[in-house]
C-alpha positions in Angstrom: 0.4 0.0 -0.3 1.2 3.8 -1.0 2.7 5.1 2.6 1.7 8.5 0.7 -0.7 8.8 -1.4 -2.3 11.7 -3.1 -5.2 12.9 -0.7 -8.6 14.7 -1.4 -8.0 18.4 -1.4 -10.3 20.5 0.8 -13.9 20.6 -0.3 -14.6 23.4 -2.7 -17.0 26.2 -2.6 -20.7 25.7 -4.6 -20.0 28.4 -6.7 -21.8 28.4 -10.1 -19.6 28.9 -13.3 -21.1 32.3 -15.0 -22.5 33.6 -11.7 -22.4 37.5 -10.8 -19.1 38.2 -9.4 -18.8 38.7 -5.4 -21.3 36.0 -4.9 -20.3 34.9 -1.5 -20.7 31.3 -0.7 -19.5 29.5 2.3 -17.2 26.3 2.0 -18.1 22.9 2.9 -17.7 21.5 5.8 -16.7 24.9 7.3 -17.4 25.8 10.8 -20.0 28.8 11.8 -17.2 31.7 12.7 -15.2 32.4 16.3 -13.6 35.8 16.1 -11.1 37.0 18.3 -9.4 40.6 18.9 -6.4 41.9 19.9 -5.9 45.9 20.6 -2.4 46.2 21.2 0.4 49.0 20.8 2.5 51.1 22.5 3.7 48.1 24.8 0.1 47.1 25.6 -2.6 44.4 25.1 -6.0 43.7 25.5 -7.5 40.0 24.0 -11.2 40.0 23.3 -12.0 36.7 22.6 -15.7 35.7 20.9 -16.6 39.0 19.6 -19.4 39.8 17.6 -19.4 42.7 14.6 -20.6 45.5 17.0 -17.8 44.4 19.4 -15.5 44.7 16.6 -16.9 48.2 15.1 -16.4 49.3 18.5 -13.0 48.6 19.4 -12.2 50.2 15.6 -13.6 52.8 16.4 -12.2 53.4 19.8 -8.0 52.5 18.2 -5.5 55.4 20.1 -3.2 56.5 17.0 -0.8 54.1 18.1 -2.8 51.6 18.3 -3.7 48.4 15.8 -6.3 45.9 16.0 -5.4 42.3 15.1 -8.9 40.3 14.4 -8.5 36.5 14.3 -11.2 34.3 12.4 -11.8 31.1 12.5 -14.6 29.5 10.2 -16.0 31.1 7.5 -19.8 29.5 7.4 -22.0 32.6 8.1 -22.0 34.3 5.1 -23.9 37.2 6.3 -21.6 38.0 8.9 -18.3 37.9 6.6 -20.3 40.1 3.9 -21.2 42.7 7.3 -17.1 42.3 8.2 -16.6 43.3 4.6 -18.8 46.4 5.1 -17.1 47.5 8.0 -13.8 47.6 7.0 -14.7 48.3 3.4 -13.0 44.7 1.7 -13.7 44.3 -2.0 -16.7 41.7 -2.9 -14.3 40.0 -5.2 -11.5 39.2 -2.4 -14.7 38.3 0.0 -15.6 35.8 -2.7 -12.3 34.2 -2.6 -11.6 34.2 0.8 -14.8 31.8 0.4 -13.3 30.2 -2.0 -10.4 27.6 -0.6 -8.7 27.2 -3.9 -7.0 30.0 -4.4 -3.1 30.2 -5.0 -1.0 32.5 -3.1 -1.1 35.7 -4.3 -1.3 39.5 -2.8 -4.2 42.3 -4.3 -3.9 45.7 -3.4 -7.8 47.1 -3.2 -7.3 51.1 -2.6 -5.9 51.0 1.1 -5.9 47.4 1.9 -4.0 44.8 0.7 -5.4 41.3 0.2 -2.8 38.4 0.9 -4.1 35.0 0.4 -1.6 31.8 1.5 -1.4 28.1 1.3 -0.6 26.4 4.4 0.6 22.3 3.3 0.3 19.8 5.9 -0.2 16.2 6.2 -3.2 14.3 7.2 -3.5 10.2 7.4 -4.5 10.4 3.8 -1.6 12.4 2.6 -0.2 16.4 1.6 -3.7 18.7 2.0 -3.5 22.4 1.5 -5.2 25.2 4.1 -5.5 28.5 2.8 -5.4 31.6 5.1 -6.2 35.2 4.1 -5.4 38.3 5.3 -6.7 41.7 5.1 -3.8 44.6 6.0 -4.8 47.8 6.4 -3.3 51.2 8.4 -4.1 50.2 11.7 -5.6 46.5 11.4 -4.8 43.1 10.2 -7.8 40.6 9.8 -6.9 37.1 9.6 -9.4 34.7 7.9 -9.4 30.1 7.6 -11.8 28.4 7.3 -11.4 25.7 9.5 -10.4 25.6 13.9 -6.9 25.2 13.2 -6.1 28.0 14.7 -2.6 28.5 13.2 -2.0 31.9 14.3 -2.3 31.7 17.8 1.4 31.5 18.3 1.1 35.5 17.4 -1.3 35.9 20.7 1.3 34.2 23.1 4.0 35.9 21.9 2.5 38.8 22.8 0.5 38.0 26.0 3.5 36.2 27.2 6.3 40.0 26.5 7.2 39.7 23.0 7.9 43.5 23.3 8.6 44.1 19.8 5.7 42.7 18.1 3.9 44.3 21.3 5.1 47.9 20.2 5.2 47.3 16.3 2.7 48.4 13.8 0.6 46.4 11.3 3.6 45.4 9.0 5.6 43.9 11.6 2.6 41.8 12.7 2.0 40.7 9.1 5.5 40.0 9.1 4.8 37.7 12.1 2.0 36.2 10.7 3.7 35.4 7.0 6.7 33.8 9.0 4.5 31.4 10.8 2.7 30.3 7.7 5.6 29.9 5.5 7.9 27.9 8.1 5.2 25.5 8.3 5.9 23.7 5.1 9.8 22.8 6.2 7.9 19.9 8.7 5.9 18.8 5.8 9.5 18.7 3.4 11.3 16.7 6.2 8.5 13.9 6.2 8.6 13.8 2.2 12.4 13.4 2.6 11.8 10.6 5.3 9.4 9.0 3.1 11.9 9.3 -0.1 14.9 7.3 1.9 12.5 4.6 2.9 11.3 3.9 -0.4 14.9 3.7 -1.7 15.9 1.8 0.8 12.7 -0.4 -0.4 13.9 -0.1 -3.7 17.4 -1.5 -2.8 15.6 -4.2 -0.9 14.1 -5.6 -4.4 11.4 -3.6 -6.3 7.8 -4.5 -6.8 5.0 -2.9 -9.2 3.8 -1.1 -6.4 6.8 0.8 -5.9 5.7 2.1 -9.5 2.3 3.7 -8.2 4.0 4.7 -5.0 6.8 6.6 -6.7 4.5 8.2 -9.2 2.0 9.4 -6.2 5.1 11.3 -4.5 5.9 12.9 -7.2 2.5 14.1 -8.1 2.2 15.4 -4.4 5.6 17.3 -4.5 4.8 18.6 -7.9 1.3 19.9 -6.1 3.8 21.7 -3.3 6.7 23.1 -5.5 3.6 24.6 -7.7 1.9 26.4 -4.3 5.8 27.4 -3.7 6.3 29.0 -6.4 3.5 31.0 -6.2 4.0 32.4 -2.9 7.7 33.0 -3.7 6.2 35.4 -6.3 3.9 37.0 -3.3 6.8 37.5 -1.2 8.7 39.1 -4.0 6.3 41.4 -4.4 4.8 42.5 -1.5 7.8 43.9 0.2 8.5 45.8 -2.4 5.4 47.9 -2.5 6.0 51.7 -1.6 3.5 52.0 0.9 4.2 54.0 4.2 2.4 51.8 6.4 5.4 49.1 5.9 8.0 50.6 8.0 11.6 50.9 6.1 13.4 49.0 9.6 10.6 46.2 8.7 11.5 45.8 5.1 14.2 43.5 6.1 12.2 40.7 8.0 10.0 40.8 4.9 12.9 39.5 3.2 13.9 36.9 5.6 10.6 35.5 5.5 11.6 35.8 0.8 14.8 33.9 1.6 12.9 31.0 3.6 10.4 30.6 1.2 13.0 30.3 -1.9 14.7 27.9 0.3 11.3 25.8 1.1 11.2 26.1 -3.2 14.7 24.9 -3.5 14.2 21.8 -1.3 10.8 21.3 -3.1 13.0 21.3 -6.7 15.5 19.2 -5.5 12.4 16.5 -4.3 11.1 16.3 -7.7 14.3 15.8 -9.0 14.8 12.9 -6.4 11.5 11.4 -7.3 13.1 11.3 -11.4 15.8 9.5 -9.9 13.7 6.8 -8.0 12.2 5.7 -11.3 15.8 5.8 -12.4 16.8 3.4 -9.3 13.6 1.2 -10.1 14.5 0.7 -13.5 18.3 0.2 -12.7 17.4 -2.2 -10.0 15.2 -4.0 -12.2 17.7 -4.2 -14.6 20.2 -5.4 -12.7 17.9 -8.5 -11.5 17.1 -9.3 -15.0 21.1 -9.3 -15.9 21.4 -11.6 -13.4 18.5 -13.5 -14.1 19.7 -13.8 -18.1 23.2 -14.6 -16.6 22.0 -17.6 -15.2 19.9 -19.3 -17.5 22.9 -18.3 -20.1 25.7 -20.6 -17.7 22.8 -23.2 -17.3 22.6 -23.0 -21.2 26.0 -23.5 -21.9 27.0 -26.3 -19.8 23.8 -28.3 -21.4 25.1 -27.8 -25.3 27.8 -30.3 -24.8 25.2 -32.2 -22.9 23.0 -32.2 -25.8 25.2 -33.1 -28.4 26.6 -36.1 -26.7 23.1 -37.2 -26.3 22.1 -36.3 -30.0 25.6 -38.1 -30.8 24.5 -41.4 -29.2 20.9 -41.1 -30.5 21.5 -41.2 -34.0 20.7 -44.9 -34.0 23.8 -46.4 -36.2 24.0 -50.4 -36.1 26.8 -51.4 -34.8 26.6 -55.2 -36.5 26.6 -53.4 -39.7 30.2 -52.0 -39.0 32.6 -52.0 -36.6 33.0 -48.1 -37.2 29.5 -47.7 -36.3 29.3 -46.7 -32.9 31.2 -49.7 -31.3 30.8 -48.7 -27.6 27.0 -49.4 -27.9 28.2 -52.7 -27.3 30.3 -52.4 -25.1 30.1 -53.4 -21.4 30.5 -49.7 -19.1 29.0 -47.6 -22.4 26.0 -46.7 -20.8 28.4 -45.6 -17.2 31.1 -44.4 -19.8 28.1 -41.7 -21.3 27.4 -40.2 -18.4 30.4 -40.1 -16.6 31.9 -37.9 -19.7 28.6 -36.1 -19.5 29.6 -35.2 -15.9 33.1 -34.3 -16.3 31.9 -31.9 -19.3 29.5 -30.2 -17.2 31.8 -29.9 -13.7 34.7 -28.5 -15.8 32.7 -26.3 -17.5 31.4 -25.0 -13.7 35.1 -24.8 -12.9 36.0 -22.7 -15.8 33.2 -20.7 -14.8 34.1 -20.0 -11.6 37.9 -19.4 -12.2 36.5 -16.7 -14.8 34.7 -15.0 -12.0 31.3 -15.1 -14.1 29.7 -17.5 -11.4 30.2 -17.6 -7.2 33.2 -15.4 -5.8 34.8 -12.5 -8.1 37.9 -14.3 -9.1 40.9 -12.2 -7.3 43.6 -10.1 -9.1 
């Protein structure tokens, strides 16, 4: 059985082809939204759990000039709440539609003063590789993160602020966005490490003895690596364009951190490229091992056939049925008392002599020592 098969992707939305743009349809299986808010800045932070839209509006209007709001939403089943959130912050309807459509490629779109980012976070399930979409709306004094399921992948941000990360608490939304990108991008490395382990295990199994099932396993593994590489490629394009945006809210001191995240994404892309090449190497290794086994089989069959060639000749000579009574030269050994034993001895001697010759030349058994 393939230990690393392609798993079914996350359920798609019920978007109808040809429907009007901006139509909001919730993803299948997504739970009702749970919104947690945090107001931070100037070294202070206040956490508000399970808030509603009215509370979010109140928090936003009460922000001080040096404060910012982070709203983390887990669950996208309530379309009315998502639409109300868009009206409250002024999000473009197309960006809300993309948020609910969970098969977007990693990208960054700019709508007036709002930057909309989409990232795909790879993870491993019991069935294999899958992706979870994380959407970020970044404004001058707020960041809104949305994900379809209650995985709380950005919970580490709140933990760092609560437990005294002064730089994060004192930074602005540009630094908060960097931390979110850093957390999401780095989650690919455990997946890449797991793929490496799977490839090493498969390589060892190939060396122990190839089988037909292993070709299917290599194909599944290559398909997943290709999917992962495609996502990482788009993610690198996102990170290459986003830090270069000349926006006032992206401070010059924060730009080196974005470059560091970009380096992480490019390194992950390089590892995925290597793994794709390694999958091709597994195909070649499989064919090489199969070819080597076939050569060994052909070698054994050839040696057996070669040994039986003189034996077949001897038997053929004795089967020519010349009458020894017509001439003394017509197979006189047929009337010999020990003719039958002599024929067996002759054949055994030929076979034994050829085996000894083959061993001396190193064609069978141990190699001839030079």
